[in-house]
One Martini backbone bead per residue (centre of mass of N, CA, C, O) as a GRO file, in nm:
protein
  263
    1UNK     BB    1  -1.008  -0.879  -1.509
    2UNK     BB    2  -1.257  -0.958  -1.341
    3UNK     BB    3  -1.180  -1.256  -1.299
    4UNK     BB    4  -0.927  -1.204  -1.139
    5UNK     BB    5  -1.056  -1.056  -0.904
    6UNK     BB    6  -1.245  -1.285  -0.819
    7UNK     BB    7  -1.025  -1.492  -0.753
    8UNK     BB    8  -0.889  -1.322  -0.530
    9UNK     BB    9  -1.133  -1.299  -0.342
   10UNK     BB   10  -1.180  -1.615  -0.314
   11UNK     BB   11  -0.911  -1.588  -0.186
   12UNK     BB   12  -0.882  -1.634   0.158
   13UNK     BB   13  -0.650  -1.392   0.290
   14UNK     BB   14  -0.633  -1.446   0.582
   15UNK     BB   15  -0.470  -1.517   0.864
   16UNK     BB   16  -0.589  -1.810   0.874
   17UNK     BB   17  -0.540  -1.891   0.553
   18UNK     BB   18  -0.360  -1.721   0.394
   19UNK     BB   19  -0.174  -1.658   0.063
   20UNK     BB   20  -0.139  -1.895  -0.143
   21UNK     BB   21  -0.390  -1.882  -0.327
   22UNK     BB   22  -0.322  -1.602  -0.450
   23UNK     BB   23  -0.041  -1.667  -0.556
   24UNK     BB   24  -0.143  -1.878  -0.763
   25UNK     BB   25  -0.318  -1.688  -0.927
   26UNK     BB   26  -0.094  -1.492  -1.010
   27UNK     BB   27   0.102  -1.694  -1.143
   28UNK     BB   28  -0.098  -1.796  -1.357
   29UNK     BB   29  -0.142  -1.524  -1.496
   30UNK     BB   30   0.146  -1.472  -1.584
   31UNK     BB   31   0.177  -1.734  -1.752
   32UNK     BB   32  -0.026  -1.653  -1.978
   33UNK     BB   33   0.211  -1.419  -2.066
   34UNK     BB   34   0.509  -1.535  -2.015
   35UNK     BB   35   0.557  -1.480  -1.704
   36UNK     BB   36   0.775  -1.503  -1.459
   37UNK     BB   37   0.742  -1.674  -1.141
   38UNK     BB   38   0.757  -1.670  -0.770
   39UNK     BB   39   0.698  -1.880  -0.492
   40UNK     BB   40   0.710  -1.795  -0.147
   41UNK     BB   41   0.714  -2.031   0.111
   42UNK     BB   42   0.558  -2.067   0.446
   43UNK     BB   43   0.392  -2.237   0.680
   44UNK     BB   44   0.221  -2.370   0.419
   45UNK     BB   45   0.037  -2.065   0.376
   46UNK     BB   46   0.255  -1.877   0.319
   47UNK     BB   47   0.303  -1.592   0.073
   48UNK     BB   48   0.495  -1.498  -0.198
   49UNK     BB   49   0.508  -1.301  -0.509
   50UNK     BB   50   0.733  -1.300  -0.797
   51UNK     BB   51   0.805  -1.071  -1.070
   52UNK     BB   52   0.993  -1.046  -1.395
   53UNK     BB   53   1.079  -0.798  -1.638
   54UNK     BB   54   1.303  -0.786  -1.865
   55UNK     BB   55   1.575  -0.587  -1.999
   56UNK     BB   56   1.831  -0.384  -2.115
   57UNK     BB   57   1.934  -0.207  -1.854
   58UNK     BB   58   1.958   0.123  -1.896
   59UNK     BB   59   1.755   0.137  -1.662
   60UNK     BB   60   1.576   0.163  -1.406
   61UNK     BB   61   1.356   0.019  -1.205
   62UNK     BB   62   1.021  -0.102  -1.137
   63UNK     BB   63   0.825  -0.128  -0.835
   64UNK     BB   64   0.558  -0.341  -0.741
   65UNK     BB   65   0.399  -0.304  -0.424
   66UNK     BB   66   0.220  -0.561  -0.265
   67UNK     BB   67  -0.082  -0.704  -0.116
   68UNK     BB   68  -0.282  -1.024  -0.046
   69UNK     BB   69  -0.402  -0.953   0.212
   70UNK     BB   70  -0.669  -0.964   0.462
   71UNK     BB   71  -0.910  -0.882   0.646
   72UNK     BB   72  -1.157  -0.971   0.810
   73UNK     BB   73  -1.515  -0.951   0.797
   74UNK     BB   74  -1.633  -0.984   1.058
   75UNK     BB   75  -1.961  -0.933   1.231
   76UNK     BB   76  -2.094  -0.797   1.020
   77UNK     BB   77  -2.320  -0.721   0.782
   78UNK     BB   78  -2.361  -0.842   0.457
   79UNK     BB   79  -2.500  -0.808   0.145
   80UNK     BB   80  -2.256  -0.990   0.066
   81UNK     BB   81  -2.050  -1.223   0.043
   82UNK     BB   82  -1.712  -1.158   0.102
   83UNK     BB   83  -1.610  -1.426  -0.103
   84UNK     BB   84  -1.787  -1.411  -0.386
   85UNK     BB   85  -1.776  -1.179  -0.595
   86UNK     BB   86  -2.006  -0.975  -0.641
   87UNK     BB   87  -2.197  -0.861  -0.925
   88UNK     BB   88  -2.313  -0.508  -0.959
   89UNK     BB   89  -2.349  -0.237  -1.139
   90UNK     BB   90  -2.023  -0.242  -1.205
   91UNK     BB   91  -1.962  -0.409  -0.938
   92UNK     BB   92  -1.733  -0.552  -0.694
   93UNK     BB   93  -1.787  -0.759  -0.416
   94UNK     BB   94  -1.542  -0.769  -0.147
   95UNK     BB   95  -1.286  -0.878   0.022
   96UNK     BB   96  -1.032  -0.673  -0.123
   97UNK     BB   97  -1.126  -0.516  -0.379
   98UNK     BB   98  -0.953  -0.260  -0.288
   99UNK     BB   99  -0.774  -0.397  -0.042
  100UNK     BB  100  -0.561  -0.482  -0.309
  101UNK     BB  101  -0.689  -0.651  -0.555
  102UNK     BB  102  -0.747  -0.428  -0.754
  103UNK     BB  103  -0.454  -0.330  -0.782
  104UNK     BB  104  -0.332  -0.596  -0.872
  105UNK     BB  105  -0.500  -0.629  -1.128
  106UNK     BB  106  -0.402  -0.371  -1.267
  107UNK     BB  107  -0.100  -0.440  -1.272
  108UNK     BB  108  -0.106  -0.709  -1.421
  109UNK     BB  109  -0.248  -0.601  -1.673
  110UNK     BB  110  -0.036  -0.390  -1.751
  111UNK     BB  111   0.207  -0.578  -1.777
  112UNK     BB  112   0.080  -0.766  -1.990
  113UNK     BB  113   0.042  -0.548  -2.207
  114UNK     BB  114   0.335  -0.474  -2.242
  115UNK     BB  115   0.435  -0.753  -2.327
  116UNK     BB  116   0.230  -0.801  -2.571
  117UNK     BB  117   0.339  -0.542  -2.739
  118UNK     BB  118   0.671  -0.555  -2.757
  119UNK     BB  119   0.813  -0.369  -2.581
  120UNK     BB  120   1.121  -0.208  -2.534
  121UNK     BB  121   1.281  -0.224  -2.253
  122UNK     BB  122   1.503  -0.031  -2.026
  123UNK     BB  123   1.347  -0.143  -1.773
  124UNK     BB  124   1.249  -0.313  -1.522
  125UNK     BB  125   0.981  -0.522  -1.404
  126UNK     BB  126   0.854  -0.542  -1.068
  127UNK     BB  127   0.679  -0.791  -0.870
  128UNK     BB  128   0.504  -0.779  -0.544
  129UNK     BB  129   0.336  -1.007  -0.318
  130UNK     BB  130   0.269  -0.972   0.016
  131UNK     BB  131   0.263  -1.083   0.334
  132UNK     BB  132   0.107  -0.938   0.618
  133UNK     BB  133   0.025  -0.628   0.614
  134UNK     BB  134  -0.217  -0.647   0.838
  135UNK     BB  135   0.000  -0.766   1.059
  136UNK     BB  136   0.341  -0.876   1.046
  137UNK     BB  137   0.515  -0.827   0.778
  138UNK     BB  138   0.656  -1.092   0.674
  139UNK     BB  139   0.683  -1.054   0.367
  140UNK     BB  140   0.851  -0.794   0.359
  141UNK     BB  141   1.082  -0.898   0.533
  142UNK     BB  142   1.157  -1.134   0.344
  143UNK     BB  143   1.214  -0.970   0.091
  144UNK     BB  144   1.437  -0.780   0.199
  145UNK     BB  145   1.637  -1.022   0.290
  146UNK     BB  146   1.609  -1.133  -0.044
  147UNK     BB  147   1.706  -0.856  -0.244
  148UNK     BB  148   2.004  -0.859  -0.384
  149UNK     BB  149   1.887  -0.875  -0.695
  150UNK     BB  150   1.816  -0.598  -0.712
  151UNK     BB  151   1.795  -0.336  -0.889
  152UNK     BB  152   1.785  -0.037  -0.965
  153UNK     BB  153   1.557   0.219  -0.860
  154UNK     BB  154   1.321   0.459  -0.968
  155UNK     BB  155   1.069   0.313  -0.818
  156UNK     BB  156   0.768   0.288  -0.608
  157UNK     BB  157   0.457   0.113  -0.640
  158UNK     BB  158   0.150   0.156  -0.442
  159UNK     BB  159  -0.185   0.016  -0.483
  160UNK     BB  160  -0.347   0.188  -0.301
  161UNK     BB  161  -0.629   0.336  -0.195
  162UNK     BB  162  -0.682   0.702  -0.329
  163UNK     BB  163  -0.876   0.808  -0.549
  164UNK     BB  164  -0.634   0.862  -0.766
  165UNK     BB  165  -0.420   0.964  -0.587
  166UNK     BB  166  -0.102   1.089  -0.540
  167UNK     BB  167   0.111   0.946  -0.300
  168UNK     BB  168   0.421   1.074  -0.120
  169UNK     BB  169   0.314   1.013   0.177
  170UNK     BB  170   0.360   0.848   0.509
  171UNK     BB  171   0.284   0.715   0.786
  172UNK     BB  172   0.379   0.564   1.050
  173UNK     BB  173   0.432   0.274   1.280
  174UNK     BB  174   0.316   0.199   1.621
  175UNK     BB  175   0.324  -0.083   1.834
  176UNK     BB  176   0.156  -0.140   2.147
  177UNK     BB  177   0.198  -0.329   2.452
  178UNK     BB  178  -0.010  -0.329   2.742
  179UNK     BB  179   0.040  -0.448   3.081
  180UNK     BB  180  -0.139  -0.589   3.351
  181UNK     BB  181  -0.089  -0.693   3.692
  182UNK     BB  182  -0.198  -0.939   3.925
  183UNK     BB  183  -0.421  -1.133   4.145
  184UNK     BB  184  -0.554  -1.420   4.194
  185UNK     BB  185  -0.908  -1.501   4.260
  186UNK     BB  186  -1.192  -1.555   4.390
  187UNK     BB  187  -1.495  -1.393   4.328
  188UNK     BB  188  -1.598  -1.424   4.633
  189UNK     BB  189  -1.285  -1.294   4.704
  190UNK     BB  190  -1.160  -1.012   4.572
  191UNK     BB  191  -0.981  -0.897   4.813
  192UNK     BB  192  -0.744  -1.123   4.753
  193UNK     BB  193  -0.701  -0.961   4.499
  194UNK     BB  194  -0.582  -0.832   4.171
  195UNK     BB  195  -0.726  -0.637   3.925
  196UNK     BB  196  -0.622  -0.597   3.600
  197UNK     BB  197  -0.866  -0.451   3.473
  198UNK     BB  198  -0.881  -0.215   3.668
  199UNK     BB  199  -0.599  -0.112   3.604
  200UNK     BB  200  -0.652  -0.066   3.301
  201UNK     BB  201  -0.872   0.144   3.335
  202UNK     BB  202  -0.688   0.358   3.455
  203UNK     BB  203  -0.502   0.381   3.213
  204UNK     BB  204  -0.718   0.458   2.998
  205UNK     BB  205  -0.812   0.715   3.135
  206UNK     BB  206  -0.537   0.856   3.103
  207UNK     BB  207  -0.508   0.822   2.793
  208UNK     BB  208  -0.747   1.008   2.713
  209UNK     BB  209  -0.563   1.269   2.825
  210UNK     BB  210  -0.355   1.209   2.601
  211UNK     BB  211  -0.122   1.405   2.410
  212UNK     BB  212   0.056   1.431   2.133
  213UNK     BB  213   0.350   1.610   2.107
  214UNK     BB  214   0.284   1.757   1.789
  215UNK     BB  215   0.329   1.856   1.484
  216UNK     BB  216   0.212   1.942   1.185
  217UNK     BB  217   0.197   1.806   0.874
  218UNK     BB  218   0.155   1.911   0.550
  219UNK     BB  219   0.064   1.603   0.450
  220UNK     BB  220  -0.013   1.422   0.735
  221UNK     BB  221  -0.043   1.577   0.982
  222UNK     BB  222  -0.109   1.400   1.261
  223UNK     BB  223  -0.094   1.214   1.504
  224UNK     BB  224  -0.213   0.889   1.611
  225UNK     BB  225  -0.444   0.715   1.848
  226UNK     BB  226  -0.534   0.359   1.914
  227UNK     BB  227  -0.741   0.137   2.082
  228UNK     BB  228  -0.785  -0.214   1.950
  229UNK     BB  229  -0.712  -0.404   2.202
  230UNK     BB  230  -0.844  -0.659   2.442
  231UNK     BB  231  -0.715  -0.864   2.719
  232UNK     BB  232  -0.908  -1.046   2.979
  233UNK     BB  233  -0.945  -1.308   3.130
  234UNK     BB  234  -1.097  -1.654   3.174
  235UNK     BB  235  -1.332  -1.627   3.396
  236UNK     BB  236  -1.603  -1.542   3.594
  237UNK     BB  237  -1.465  -1.674   3.888
  238UNK     BB  238  -1.195  -1.493   3.827
  239UNK     BB  239  -0.952  -1.295   3.909
  240UNK     BB  240  -0.759  -1.112   3.715
  241UNK     BB  241  -0.389  -1.122   3.639
  242UNK     BB  242  -0.444  -1.014   3.333
  243UNK     BB  243  -0.388  -0.732   3.102
  244UNK     BB  244  -0.430  -0.624   2.753
  245UNK     BB  245  -0.317  -0.379   2.510
  246UNK     BB  246  -0.357  -0.232   2.182
  247UNK     BB  247  -0.155   0.020   2.020
  248UNK     BB  248  -0.210   0.262   1.762
  249UNK     BB  249   0.055   0.448   1.601
  250UNK     BB  250   0.082   0.738   1.398
  251UNK     BB  251   0.360   0.865   1.245
  252UNK     BB  252   0.605   1.115   1.198
  253UNK     BB  253   0.843   1.218   1.018
  254UNK     BB  254   1.117   1.295   1.234
  255UNK     BB  255   0.985   1.198   1.492
  256UNK     BB  256   0.955   1.188   1.852
  257UNK     BB  257   0.795   0.955   2.065
  258UNK     BB  258   0.644   0.996   2.393
  259UNK     BB  259   0.515   0.776   2.628
  260UNK     BB  260   0.322   0.843   2.915
  261UNK     BB  261   0.308   0.650   3.196
  262UNK     BB  262   0.093   0.734   3.473
  263UNK     BB  263   0.074   0.423   3.629
   0.00000   0.00000   0.00000
């Protein structure tokens, strides 16, 4: 089990590297237990992997929905290389060890144990590890568009890290990109241009004072909003004519959110 987790961590499934390496690790592990799997690839390095353990079909199936991509290691200092899968004092360190390659390892191991035990299943077990959960959700979108073969489901298990708590509700997600446009000019004569970054600063100042008018949900709390990316300017000596920010909003089920752009 530990070796499987280490192999998955060492498969550097960042947005730049893609998910194919991890999909191959997962498919190989299933094959060790005689479980058939299929790797769905696109754009040369993107990949989903799907496995199915068939049953008597008397009951609905259970779907384990996972993702095998990870966010990049960032620019902060790591005590151990992020993709080395360093083991110390009973712990394995690395990008994705918790979210969610540890969960994937646990699910694969459990499915393999069930199969090796010879238990006669009444409902199918289906496993999918999808690409791009941290970025574009391309893998989930691709899976949903091609899942007409799925049997009736009794439930879906998502092994995200929750400190072993069973989570039955989750906030939704809305991503917004807001752009300001200006007019380029040489920085020696900025009065001839319109600075898009300055305009964006005014917008962000107003956004700091904006509160999403929404009631608290008993399980999920309130909506949240965070400005997480900003892009503007091309060079030091040109007044920027465009600036954009990315805003992450976590929404509450059944609510309608209206963002008032005040400038």
